[in-house]
N, C-alpha and C positions, 0 to 999 in steps of 0.2 A: 268085397273087393273095392267097391266104389268109395267106401269110408277110409280106406288106407291112404294116408298122405305121405308116409315116409317109412322106409325100412333101413335101419342102421346096424352096422356090425362094429362093436367096440372090441378091439383086440389089443390096444395099446396097454402094455403091462402096468405102467404107472397109473393110468386112469382106472383100470380095473382094480388096482390096489386101493385107490381112493374110494371107489364105489363099494368095495367090500369091507372097508374100515381098517385095512392094514396101514394105510397112510391116512392121517386124520384131517389134514387140511391142504389146500392148494398153496398155502403160505409156508408149509413145512419144508425143511431141507431135503427130505426124501423125495418130495414131489418136484421141487425146483431143480434138483441135481440127481437124477436117477443114476443107478449104478451102471446100467447099460443104455447105450443110445438106442433110440427107437429106429427100427428099420422099416423100410417099405415092404409091403406084402407082395409077393410075386404069385403068378398063376399056380406054381407048384406048391405054394404054402396054403392054398385055399382050404384044403381038408383040415390041416392043423389049426388054422384060424377058426374054422367053424366048430371044432372040438373045444377049444379053450375060450372062445369069445362069448360075449353077451350080445344077444340079438334083441333089438328094440323095434317094435312096430308101433307107429303113431297113427291115430285115426281121429277123424272129425266128422260130425254129423252135419255141420253147416259150412264146411270149407274155410272157416275163418279162425276158429279156436280149437285147441286140443280138447277132445271130449273123452277119449279113452286111449289106453295103451296096453301093450303086451310086452313082457320082458322074459327072455329065456336066459338061463345061466345065473351066476351068482353075482348080484349087484344090489344088495338090499337098500343101500342109500340112494340108488337111482329111483326107487319108489318115492322117496321123500321129495326128490327134485321134481319128478313128474307130477306128484300130487300138488305141489306148490304151483306148478305151471297151469294145472287145470283150474286152480283157484278156489275161492271161498264162496260158499253159497249162504245166503241169508237164512236158509232153512236150518243151518247148523246152530242158530241161536235158540231154537226151540229146545225145551228141556229133554225131549225124547232123543235128541241128537247130541247130548252132552259128550258122550264118549267120542263121537266123530269129530266134534270141535276140539277136544283135547288131542286127538290124533293129528289134526291139522296143525295145532300149535306145536306139537312134538316134531312134526316134519319141518316147520319153520326153524326150530332150534337146531335140528340136525344139519340142515342146509347152511345155516349161519356158522355152525362150528366147522363146517367144511371150507368156509371162506367164500362161498358162492352166492350168498343171499344178495349182496349188493350188485353182483354181476347179473343175476337173474332179474332183479328189479330195475336194472338199467341205471343204477346210481353209481356205477363204478367209474372213478375218475381216471383209471389206468395207472395211478400212482400207488406203489406199494412200499 
């Protein structure tokens, strides 16, 4: 329990569609102009939100950087985002970790295609 630094509930349909791949990018029309407006969740909607939502638990062993996470629900692209946030280890350069290095490169490509790479790296000028 000491390692847990945040627990998040993602229930916004547009964001869930981005994370599951139904919407390909934050720059797409479907993401920018969703069919339904997002509504606030009420106390009576908690059970429904927990059924349909993705729960994310973020943890850190040193209180400064993300070191591990847990995701429940369907949001396969969220793995790529969080793997990128955890970062790159020099150990990935050794031959025995070639597959892991390739997976990290694939995560970078997935996050880039989603339109989030610049935002995560802090290079987003806010102009689109």
